[in-house]
N, CA, C, O and the ligand as a Tripos MOL2 file, in Angstrom:
@<TRIPOS>MOLECULE
protein
  253   251    64     0     0
PROTEIN
NO_CHARGES

@<TRIPOS>ATOM
      1 N          62.7180  -79.7350  114.7580 N.3       1 MET1
      2 CA         61.8320  -79.2390  113.6980 C.3       1 MET1
      3 C          60.7940  -78.3980  114.2260 C.2       1 MET1
      4 O          60.1500  -78.7670  115.2090 O.2       1 MET1
      5 N          60.5680  -77.2670  113.6420 N.am      2 ALA2
      6 CA         59.5390  -76.3180  114.1630 C.3       2 ALA2
      7 C          58.1900  -76.6650  113.5650 C.2       2 ALA2
      8 O          58.1160  -77.1590  112.4400 O.2       2 ALA2
      9 N          57.1670  -76.4220  114.2780 N.am      3 ASP3
     10 CA         55.8190  -76.7210  113.8080 C.3       3 ASP3
     11 C          55.2520  -75.3810  113.0630 C.2       3 ASP3
     12 O          55.5670  -74.2340  113.3810 O.2       3 ASP3
     13 N          54.4210  -75.7170  112.0880 N.am      4 MET4
     14 CA         53.7490  -74.6110  111.4730 C.3       4 MET4
     15 C          52.7940  -73.9910  112.4290 C.2       4 MET4
     16 O          52.0280  -74.7210  113.0580 O.2       4 MET4
     17 N          52.7790  -72.6770  112.5920 N.am      5 VAL5
     18 CA         51.9250  -72.0910  113.5730 C.3       5 VAL5
     19 C          50.8390  -71.1870  112.9890 C.2       5 VAL5
     20 O          49.8430  -70.8790  113.6440 O.2       5 VAL5
     21 N          51.0590  -70.7670  111.7250 N.am      6 ALA6
     22 CA         50.1120  -69.8060  111.0430 C.3       6 ALA6
     23 C          50.3070  -69.7770  109.5520 C.2       6 ALA6
     24 O          51.2060  -70.4140  109.0040 O.2       6 ALA6
     25 N          49.4870  -69.0610  108.9400 N.am      7 TYR7
     26 CA         49.6610  -68.7310  107.5100 C.3       7 TYR7
     27 C          49.8940  -67.2890  107.3250 C.2       7 TYR7
     28 O          49.3700  -66.4730  108.0830 O.2       7 TYR7
     29 N          50.6860  -66.9270  106.3160 N.am      8 ARG8
     30 CA         50.8130  -65.3690  106.1130 C.3       8 ARG8
     31 C          50.4280  -65.1910  104.6170 C.2       8 ARG8
     32 O          50.7860  -65.9780  103.7410 O.2       8 ARG8
     33 N          49.6980  -64.1330  104.4140 N.am      9 SER9
     34 CA         49.3030  -63.7720  103.1220 C.3       9 SER9
     35 C          50.5130  -63.0140  102.4630 C.2       9 SER9
     36 O          51.1290  -62.1370  103.0690 O.2       9 SER9
     37 N          50.8080  -63.4020  101.2020 N.am     10 LEU10
     38 CA         51.9580  -62.8040  100.5090 C.3      10 LEU10
     39 C          51.6130  -61.4360  100.0730 C.2      10 LEU10
     40 O          52.5140  -60.5970  100.0430 O.2      10 LEU10
     41 N          50.3830  -61.1090   99.7240 N.am     11 SER11
     42 CA         50.0380  -59.8630   99.1800 C.3      11 SER11
     43 C          49.7760  -58.7750  100.2560 C.2      11 SER11
     44 O          50.0150  -57.5930  100.0110 O.2      11 SER11
     45 N          49.2980  -59.1750  101.4140 N.am     12 THR12
     46 CA         48.8710  -58.1770  102.3970 C.3      12 THR12
     47 C          49.6500  -58.4200  103.7760 C.2      12 THR12
     48 O          49.5140  -57.6390  104.7170 O.2      12 THR12
     49 N          50.4410  -59.5070  103.8380 N.am     13 SER13
     50 CA         51.1260  -59.7240  105.0510 C.3      13 SER13
     51 C          50.2450  -60.0230  106.1710 C.2      13 SER13
     52 O          50.7160  -60.0600  107.3080 O.2      13 SER13
     53 N          48.9900  -60.2430  105.9520 N.am     14 MET14
     54 CA         48.0580  -60.7140  107.0330 C.3      14 MET14
     55 C          48.5300  -62.0460  107.5620 C.2      14 MET14
     56 O          48.9350  -62.9600  106.8440 O.2      14 MET14
     57 N          48.4470  -62.0780  108.8390 N.am     15 LEU15
     58 CA         48.7940  -63.4460  109.5300 C.3      15 LEU15
     59 C          47.4230  -64.0620  109.9760 C.2      15 LEU15
     60 O          46.5030  -63.3980  110.4520 O.2      15 LEU15
     61 N          47.4040  -65.3760  109.7670 N.am     16 ARG16
     62 CA         46.1220  -66.0740  110.1900 C.3      16 ARG16
     63 C          46.5530  -67.2910  111.0390 C.2      16 ARG16
     64 O          47.3510  -68.1340  110.6290 O.2      16 ARG16
     65 N          45.9570  -67.3200  112.2680 N.am     17 CYS17
     66 CA         46.1240  -68.4850  113.0180 C.3      17 CYS17
     67 C          45.5460  -69.7690  112.3020 C.2      17 CYS17
     68 O          44.8870  -69.6930  111.2660 O.2      17 CYS17
     69 N          45.8200  -70.8430  112.8810 N.am     18 LEU18
     70 CA         45.4020  -72.1240  112.1310 C.3      18 LEU18
     71 C          43.8830  -72.2990  112.2480 C.2      18 LEU18
     72 O          43.3060  -73.1650  111.5910 O.2      18 LEU18
     73 N          43.2740  -71.5230  113.0380 N.am     19 ASP19
     74 CA         41.7790  -71.6190  113.1610 C.3      19 ASP19
     75 C          41.1580  -70.7660  112.0380 C.2      19 ASP19
     76 O          40.0000  -70.9520  111.6640 O.2      19 ASP19
     77 N          41.9500  -69.8450  111.5220 N.am     20 HIS20
     78 CA         41.4270  -68.8580  110.6110 C.3      20 HIS20
     79 C          42.2040  -68.8800  109.2620 C.2      20 HIS20
     80 O          42.3020  -67.8390  108.6130 O.2      20 HIS20
     81 N          42.6730  -69.8680  108.8940 N.am     21 VAL21
     82 CA         43.2950  -69.9490  107.5560 C.3      21 VAL21
     83 C          42.2750  -69.6440  106.4710 C.2      21 VAL21
     84 O          41.0910  -69.9690  106.5680 O.2      21 VAL21
     85 N          42.8090  -68.9890  105.4130 N.am     22 PRO22
     86 CA         41.8920  -68.6980  104.3010 C.3      22 PRO22
     87 C          41.4230  -69.9090  103.6270 C.2      22 PRO22
     88 O          42.0210  -70.9690  103.8100 O.2      22 PRO22
     89 N          40.3510  -69.8350  102.8240 N.am     23 PRO23
     90 CA         39.9260  -70.9960  102.0430 C.3      23 PRO23
     91 C          40.9890  -71.5710  101.2210 C.2      23 PRO23
     92 O          41.8710  -70.8320  100.7830 O.2      23 PRO23
     93 N          40.9850  -72.8780  100.9610 N.am     24 PRO24
     94 CA         42.0770  -73.6160  100.2110 C.3      24 PRO24
     95 C          42.5200  -72.9520   98.8790 C.2      24 PRO24
     96 O          43.7030  -72.9190   98.5430 O.2      24 PRO24
     97 N          41.5850  -72.4630   98.1900 N.am     25 ALA25
     98 CA         41.9140  -71.8560   96.8630 C.3      25 ALA25
     99 C          42.8560  -70.6050   97.1250 C.2      25 ALA25
    100 O          43.9230  -70.4600   96.5290 O.2      25 ALA25
    101 N          42.3820  -69.7400   98.0430 N.am     26 ALA26
    102 CA         43.1380  -68.6210   98.3760 C.3      26 ALA26
    103 C          44.5400  -68.8800   99.0070 C.2      26 ALA26
    104 O          45.5450  -68.2280   98.7230 O.2      26 ALA26
    105 N          44.4890  -69.8690   99.8600 N.am     27 ARG27
    106 CA         45.6760  -70.3400  100.5010 C.3      27 ARG27
    107 C          46.7650  -70.7640   99.4810 C.2      27 ARG27
    108 O          47.9490  -70.4370   99.5590 O.2      27 ARG27
    109 N          46.2320  -71.5030   98.5560 N.am     28 ALA28
    110 CA         47.2560  -72.0760   97.5660 C.3      28 ALA28
    111 C          47.8460  -70.9170   96.6940 C.2      28 ALA28
    112 O          49.0150  -70.9710   96.3130 O.2      28 ALA28
    113 N          47.0700  -69.9280   96.4010 N.am     29 ALA29
    114 CA         47.4410  -68.8860   95.4870 C.3      29 ALA29
    115 C          48.3340  -67.8000   96.2090 C.2      29 ALA29
    116 O          49.2430  -67.1980   95.6360 O.2      29 ALA29
    117 N          48.0000  -67.6290   97.4370 N.am     30 ASN30
    118 CA         48.5110  -66.4000   98.0700 C.3      30 ASN30
    119 C          49.1340  -66.5440   99.4730 C.2      30 ASN30
    120 O          49.6760  -65.5750  100.0050 O.2      30 ASN30
    121 N          49.0620  -67.7240  100.0650 N.am     31 CYS31
    122 CA         49.5140  -67.7930  101.3930 C.3      31 CYS31
    123 C          50.6280  -68.8580  101.5460 C.2      31 CYS31
    124 O          50.7030  -69.8530  100.8250 O.2      31 CYS31
    125 N          51.4420  -68.5750  102.4970 N.am     32 VAL32
    126 CA         52.5940  -69.4930  102.8320 C.3      32 VAL32
    127 C          52.5150  -69.8760  104.3040 C.2      32 VAL32
    128 O          52.1250  -69.0320  105.1110 O.2      32 VAL32
    129 N          52.8680  -71.1220  104.7090 N.am     33 PRO33
    130 CA         52.8740  -71.4090  106.0640 C.3      33 PRO33
    131 C          54.0080  -70.8010  106.6990 C.2      33 PRO33
    132 O          55.0450  -70.6520  106.0540 O.2      33 PRO33
    133 N          53.9150  -70.4040  107.9970 N.am     34 VAL34
    134 CA         55.0170  -69.8630  108.6530 C.3      34 VAL34
    135 C          55.2130  -70.7090  109.9530 C.2      34 VAL34
    136 O          54.2520  -71.2410  110.5080 O.2      34 VAL34
    137 N          56.4520  -70.8110  110.4030 N.am     35 GLU35
    138 CA         56.7720  -71.5140  111.6200 C.3      35 GLU35
    139 C          57.1500  -70.5610  112.7160 C.2      35 GLU35
    140 O          57.4140  -69.3910  112.4380 O.2      35 GLU35
    141 N          57.1880  -71.0170  113.9720 N.am     36 ALA36
    142 CA         57.5810  -70.1750  115.0420 C.3      36 ALA36
    143 C          58.8300  -69.4790  114.7680 C.2      36 ALA36
    144 O          58.9790  -68.3000  115.0890 O.2      36 ALA36
    145 N          59.7690  -70.1880  114.1640 N.am     37 ASP37
    146 CA         61.1500  -69.5120  113.9070 C.3      37 ASP37
    147 C          61.0080  -68.4080  112.9720 C.2      37 ASP37
    148 O          61.9130  -67.5750  112.9110 O.2      37 ASP37
    149 N          59.9610  -68.3040  112.2250 N.am     38 ASP38
    150 CA         59.7650  -67.1820  111.2180 C.3      38 ASP38
    151 C          59.3140  -65.9440  111.9080 C.2      38 ASP38
    152 O          59.3950  -64.8540  111.3410 O.2      38 ASP38
    153 N          58.8350  -66.0750  113.1280 N.am     39 LEU39
    154 CA         58.1000  -65.0180  113.9140 C.3      39 LEU39
    155 C          58.8520  -64.5830  115.2010 C.2      39 LEU39
    156 O          58.3000  -64.6740  116.2970 O.2      39 LEU39
    157 N          60.0930  -64.1190  115.0620 N.am     40 PRO40
    158 CA         60.9120  -63.9000  116.2620 C.3      40 PRO40
    159 C          60.2500  -62.8420  117.1840 C.2      40 PRO40
    160 O          60.5330  -62.8250  118.3820 O.2      40 PRO40
    161 N          59.3740  -61.9630  116.6470 N.am     41 ASP41
    162 CA         58.7320  -61.0340  117.4440 C.3      41 ASP41
    163 C          57.3070  -61.3580  117.7800 C.2      41 ASP41
    164 O          56.5430  -60.5400  118.2930 O.2      41 ASP41
    165 N          57.0020  -62.5240  117.4840 N.am     42 GLY42
    166 CA         55.6040  -63.0220  117.7610 C.3      42 GLY42
    167 C          54.7220  -62.6610  116.5880 C.2      42 GLY42
    168 O          55.1140  -61.9740  115.6450 O.2      42 GLY42
    169 N          53.5090  -63.1650  116.7040 N.am     43 GLY43
    170 CA         52.5240  -62.9260  115.5950 C.3      43 GLY43
    171 C          51.1140  -62.9580  116.0910 C.2      43 GLY43
    172 O          50.7470  -63.8610  116.8420 O.2      43 GLY43
    173 N          50.3360  -62.0340  115.7110 N.am     44 ILE44
    174 CA         48.8740  -61.8990  116.1280 C.3      44 ILE44
    175 C          48.0540  -62.2070  114.8760 C.2      44 ILE44
    176 O          48.2760  -61.6610  113.7950 O.2      44 ILE44
    177 N          47.1190  -63.0890  115.0740 N.am     45 CYS45
    178 CA         46.1620  -63.4380  113.9860 C.3      45 CYS45
    179 C          45.3060  -62.0820  113.7020 C.2      45 CYS45
    180 O          44.8480  -61.3810  114.6050 O.2      45 CYS45
    181 N          45.1700  -61.8350  112.3950 N.am     46 THR46
    182 CA         44.5650  -60.6140  111.9790 C.3      46 THR46
    183 C          43.0660  -60.8880  111.7160 C.2      46 THR46
    184 O          42.3730  -59.9830  111.2510 O.2      46 THR46
    185 N          42.5710  -62.0210  111.9780 N.am     47 TYR47
    186 CA         41.1220  -62.2960  111.7810 C.3      47 TYR47
    187 C          40.3620  -61.4020  112.7500 C.2      47 TYR47
    188 O          40.7630  -61.2430  113.9030 O.2      47 TYR47
    189 N          39.1970  -60.7830  112.2510 N.am     48 PRO48
    190 CA         38.4660  -59.8960  113.1660 C.3      48 PRO48
    191 C          38.1190  -60.6340  114.4340 C.2      48 PRO48
    192 O          37.6730  -61.7800  114.3810 O.2      48 PRO48
    193 N          38.3140  -59.9960  115.5790 N.am     49 ASP49
    194 CA         37.9690  -60.4400  116.9160 C.3      49 ASP49
    195 C          38.6470  -61.6930  117.3920 C.2      49 ASP49
    196 O          38.2280  -62.3140  118.3690 O.2      49 ASP49
    197 N          39.7280  -62.0710  116.6770 N.am     50 CYS50
    198 CA         40.5450  -63.1900  117.0660 C.3      50 CYS50
    199 C          41.6920  -62.7090  117.9440 C.2      50 CYS50
    200 O          41.6310  -62.8220  119.1680 O.2      50 CYS50
    201 N          42.7430  -62.1690  117.3190 N.am     51 GLY51
    202 CA         43.8060  -61.6130  118.1140 C.3      51 GLY51
    203 C          44.7010  -62.5260  118.8290 C.2      51 GLY51
    204 O          45.4940  -62.1310  119.6840 O.2      51 GLY51
    205 N          44.5560  -63.8780  118.4360 N.am     52 VAL52
    206 CA         45.4680  -64.9180  119.0440 C.3      52 VAL52
    207 C          46.8830  -64.6560  118.7080 C.2      52 VAL52
    208 O          47.2430  -64.2670  117.5970 O.2      52 VAL52
    209 N          47.7320  -64.8990  119.7810 N.am     53 ASP53
    210 CA         49.1320  -64.8700  119.5380 C.3      53 ASP53
    211 C          49.4810  -66.3100  119.0330 C.2      53 ASP53
    212 O          49.3660  -67.2860  119.7750 O.2      53 ASP53
    213 N          49.8840  -66.3940  117.8260 N.am     54 VAL54
    214 CA         50.0770  -67.7490  117.3150 C.3      54 VAL54
    215 C          51.3220  -68.4670  117.8850 C.2      54 VAL54
    216 O          51.5400  -69.6410  117.5880 O.2      54 VAL54
    217 N          52.1020  -67.7990  118.6670 N.am     55 LEU55
    218 CA         53.2450  -68.4200  119.2440 C.3      55 LEU55
    219 C          52.9170  -69.0300  120.6390 C.2      55 LEU55
    220 O          53.7200  -69.7610  121.2190 O.2      55 LEU55
    221 N          51.7110  -68.6990  121.1480 N.am     56 ILE56
    222 CA         51.3060  -69.2480  122.4050 C.3      56 ILE56
    223 C          50.6130  -70.6330  122.1020 C.2      56 ILE56
    224 O          49.5820  -70.6640  121.4300 O.2      56 ILE56
    225 N          51.1690  -71.7300  122.5850 N.am     57 PRO57
    226 CA         50.5370  -73.0250  122.3650 C.3      57 PRO57
    227 C          49.1220  -73.0420  122.9160 C.2      57 PRO57
    228 O          48.8650  -72.5900  124.0320 O.2      57 PRO57
    229 N          48.2330  -73.5600  122.1320 N.am     58 ARG58
    230 CA         46.9220  -73.6680  122.6040 C.3      58 ARG58
    231 C          46.4290  -75.1250  122.7830 C.2      58 ARG58
    232 O          47.0780  -76.0810  122.3590 O.2      58 ARG58
    233 N          45.2370  -75.2460  123.4370 N.am     59 GLY59
    234 CA         44.7350  -76.5380  123.6010 C.3      59 GLY59
    235 C          44.9040  -77.2490  124.9630 C.2      59 GLY59
    236 O          44.1410  -78.1190  125.3850 O.2      59 GLY59
    237 N          46.0440  -76.7530  125.6250 N.am     60 ALA60
    238 CA         46.2890  -77.3770  126.9000 C.3      60 ALA60
    239 C          45.1670  -77.0960  127.9500 C.2      60 ALA60
    240 O          44.9220  -77.8940  128.8550 O.2      60 ALA60
    241 N          44.5140  -75.9440  127.7830 N.am     61 ASP61
    242 CA         43.5080  -75.6640  128.7810 C.3      61 ASP61
    243 C          42.0540  -75.9640  128.2870 C.2      61 ASP61
    244 O          41.0590  -75.6920  128.9590 O.2      61 ASP61
    245 N          42.0220  -76.5380  127.0730 N.am     62 GLY62
    246 CA         40.7780  -76.9960  126.5720 C.3      62 GLY62
    247 C          39.9690  -75.9510  125.8160 C.2      62 GLY62
    248 O          38.8420  -76.1920  125.3840 O.2      62 GLY62
    249 N          40.5760  -74.8010  125.6740 N.am     63 SER63
    250 CA         39.8500  -73.6500  125.0040 C.3      63 SER63
    251 C          40.1450  -73.6870  123.4940 C.2      63 SER63
    252 O          39.6540  -72.8380  122.7480 O.2      63 SER63
    253 ZN         42.7350  -66.4200  114.3850 Zn       64 ZN64
@<TRIPOS>BOND
     1     1     2 1
     2     2     3 1
     3     3     4 2
     4     3     5 am
     5     5     6 1
     6     6     7 1
     7     7     8 2
     8     7     9 am
     9     9    10 1
    10    10    11 1
    11    11    12 2
    12    11    13 am
    13    13    14 1
    14    14    15 1
    15    15    16 2
    16    15    17 am
    17    17    18 1
    18    18    19 1
    19    19    20 2
    20    19    21 am
    21    21    22 1
    22    22    23 1
    23    23    24 2
    24    23    25 am
    25    25    26 1
    26    26    27 1
    27    27    28 2
    28    27    29 am
    29    29    30 1
    30    30    31 1
    31    31    32 2
    32    31    33 am
    33    33    34 1
    34    34    35 1
    35    35    36 2
    36    35    37 am
    37    37    38 1
    38    38    39 1
    39    39    40 2
    40    39    41 am
    41    41    42 1
    42    42    43 1
    43    43    44 2
    44    43    45 am
    45    45    46 1
    46    46    47 1
    47    47    48 2
    48    47    49 am
    49    49    50 1
    50    50    51 1
    51    51    52 2
    52    51    53 am
    53    53    54 1
    54    54    55 1
    55    55    56 2
    56    55    57 am
    57    57    58 1
    58    58    59 1
    59    59    60 2
    60    59    61 am
    61    61    62 1
    62    62    63 1
    63    63    64 2
    64    63    65 am
    65    65    66 1
    66    66    67 1
    67    67    68 2
    68    67    69 am
    69    69    70 1
    70    70    71 1
    71    71    72 2
    72    71    73 am
    73    73    74 1
    74    74    75 1
    75    75    76 2
    76    75    77 am
    77    77    78 1
    78    78    79 1
    79    79    80 2
    80    79    81 am
    81    81    82 1
    82    82    83 1
    83    83    84 2
    84    83    85 am
    85    85    86 1
    86    86    87 1
    87    87    88 2
    88    87    89 am
    89    89    90 1
    90    90    91 1
    91    91    92 2
    92    91    93 am
    93    93    94 1
    94    94    95 1
    95    95    96 2
    96    95    97 am
    97    97    98 1
    98    98    99 1
    99    99   100 2
   100    99   101 am
   101   101   102 1
   102   102   103 1
   103   103   104 2
   104   103   105 am
   105   105   106 1
   106   106   107 1
   107   107   108 2
   108   107   109 am
   109   109   110 1
   110   110   111 1
   111   111   112 2
   112   111   113 am
   113   113   114 1
   114   114   115 1
   115   115   116 2
   116   115   117 am
   117   117   118 1
   118   118   119 1
   119   119   120 2
   120   119   121 am
   121   121   122 1
   122   122   123 1
   123   123   124 2
   124   123   125 am
   125   125   126 1
   126   126   127 1
   127   127   128 2
   128   127   129 am
   129   129   130 1
   130   130   131 1
   131   131   132 2
   132   131   133 am
   133   133   134 1
   134   134   135 1
   135   135   136 2
   136   135   137 am
   137   137   138 1
   138   138   139 1
   139   139   140 2
   140   139   141 am
   141   141   142 1
   142   142   143 1
   143   143   144 2
   144   143   145 am
   145   145   146 1
   146   146   147 1
   147   147   148 2
   148   147   149 am
   149   149   150 1
   150   150   151 1
   151   151   152 2
   152   151   153 am
   153   153   154 1
   154   154   155 1
   155   155   156 2
   156   155   157 am
   157   157   158 1
   158   158   159 1
   159   159   160 2
   160   159   161 am
   161   161   162 1
   162   162   163 1
   163   163   164 2
   164   163   165 am
   165   165   166 1
   166   166   167 1
   167   167   168 2
   168   167   169 am
   169   169   170 1
   170   170   171 1
   171   171   172 2
   172   171   173 am
   173   173   174 1
   174   174   175 1
   175   175   176 2
   176   175   177 am
   177   177   178 1
   178   178   179 1
   179   179   180 2
   180   179   181 am
   181   181   182 1
   182   182   183 1
   183   183   184 2
   184   183   185 am
   185   185   186 1
   186   186   187 1
   187   187   188 2
   188   187   189 am
   189   189   190 1
   190   190   191 1
   191   191   192 2
   192   191   193 am
   193   193   194 1
   194   194   195 1
   195   195   196 2
   196   195   197 am
   197   197   198 1
   198   198   199 1
   199   199   200 2
   200   199   201 am
   201   201   202 1
   202   202   203 1
   203   203   204 2
   204   203   205 am
   205   205   206 1
   206   206   207 1
   207   207   208 2
   208   207   209 am
   209   209   210 1
   210   210   211 1
   211   211   212 2
   212   211   213 am
   213   213   214 1
   214   214   215 1
   215   215   216 2
   216   215   217 am
   217   217   218 1
   218   218   219 1
   219   219   220 2
   220   219   221 am
   221   221   222 1
   222   222   223 1
   223   223   224 2
   224   223   225 am
   225   225   226 1
   226   226   227 1
   227   227   228 2
   228   227   229 am
   229   229   230 1
   230   230   231 1
   231   231   232 2
   232   231   233 am
   233   233   234 1
   234   234   235 1
   235   235   236 2
   236   235   237 am
   237   237   238 1
   238   238   239 1
   239   239   240 2
   240   239   241 am
   241   241   242 1
   242   242   243 1
   243   243   244 2
   244   243   245 am
   245   245   246 1
   246   246   247 1
   247   247   248 2
   248   247   249 am
   249   249   250 1
   250   250   251 1
   251   251   252 2
@<TRIPOS>SUBSTRUCTURE
     1 MET1         2 RESIDUE 1 A MET
     2 ALA2         6 RESIDUE 1 A ALA
     3 ASP3        10 RESIDUE 1 A ASP
     4 MET4        14 RESIDUE 1 A MET
     5 VAL5        18 RESIDUE 1 A VAL
     6 ALA6        22 RESIDUE 1 A ALA
     7 TYR7        26 RESIDUE 1 A TYR
     8 ARG8        30 RESIDUE 1 A ARG
     9 SER9        34 RESIDUE 1 A SER
    10 LEU10       38 RESIDUE 1 A LEU
    11 SER11       42 RESIDUE 1 A SER
    12 THR12       46 RESIDUE 1 A THR
    13 SER13       50 RESIDUE 1 A SER
    14 MET14       54 RESIDUE 1 A MET
    15 LEU15       58 RESIDUE 1 A LEU
    16 ARG16       62 RESIDUE 1 A ARG
    17 CYS17       66 RESIDUE 1 A CYS
    18 LEU18       70 RESIDUE 1 A LEU
    19 ASP19       74 RESIDUE 1 A ASP
    20 HIS20       78 RESIDUE 1 A HIS
    21 VAL21       82 RESIDUE 1 A VAL
    22 PRO22       86 RESIDUE 1 A PRO
    23 PRO23       90 RESIDUE 1 A PRO
    24 PRO24       94 RESIDUE 1 A PRO
    25 ALA25       98 RESIDUE 1 A ALA
    26 ALA26      102 RESIDUE 1 A ALA
    27 ARG27      106 RESIDUE 1 A ARG
    28 ALA28      110 RESIDUE 1 A ALA
    29 ALA29      114 RESIDUE 1 A ALA
    30 ASN30      118 RESIDUE 1 A ASN
    31 CYS31      122 RESIDUE 1 A CYS
    32 VAL32      126 RESIDUE 1 A VAL
    33 PRO33      130 RESIDUE 1 A PRO
    34 VAL34      134 RESIDUE 1 A VAL
    35 GLU35      138 RESIDUE 1 A GLU
    36 ALA36      142 RESIDUE 1 A ALA
    37 ASP37      146 RESIDUE 1 A ASP
    38 ASP38      150 RESIDUE 1 A ASP
    39 LEU39      154 RESIDUE 1 A LEU
    40 PRO40      158 RESIDUE 1 A PRO
    41 ASP41      162 RESIDUE 1 A ASP
    42 GLY42      166 RESIDUE 1 A GLY
    43 GLY43      170 RESIDUE 1 A GLY
    44 ILE44      174 RESIDUE 1 A ILE
    45 CYS45      178 RESIDUE 1 A CYS
    46 THR46      182 RESIDUE 1 A THR
    47 TYR47      186 RESIDUE 1 A TYR
    48 PRO48      190 RESIDUE 1 A PRO
    49 ASP49      194 RESIDUE 1 A ASP
    50 CYS50      198 RESIDUE 1 A CYS
    51 GLY51      202 RESIDUE 1 A GLY
    52 VAL52      206 RESIDUE 1 A VAL
    53 ASP53      210 RESIDUE 1 A ASP
    54 VAL54      214 RESIDUE 1 A VAL
    55 LEU55      218 RESIDUE 1 A LEU
    56 ILE56      222 RESIDUE 1 A ILE
    57 PRO57      226 RESIDUE 1 A PRO
    58 ARG58      230 RESIDUE 1 A ARG
    59 GLY59      234 RESIDUE 1 A GLY
    60 ALA60      238 RESIDUE 1 A ALA
    61 ASP61      242 RESIDUE 1 A ASP
    62 GLY62      246 RESIDUE 1 A GLY
    63 SER63      250 RESIDUE 1 A SER
    64 ZN64       253 GROUP 0 **** ****
C-alpha cells in the first residue's frame, strides 16, 4: 500500500508537500491526496522557497 506523499490542487495542479498542505477548508474543496504511485515522474512542492521532492523520504536525517 502506497503512502500519501502530497496534495494536489484540482484547479491549479499545484502540488504541496505534507508540510505545506493548504488550510483544511481549501483542502476539502479543492485538493486531493496523491500517492507516490500517482507521481511516476516525481513531484516538487510548489510552495514558495520549498521545492521539496515529495518522493524523497524525509525525516531520516532529522531535517
Ligand atoms: Zn513544501
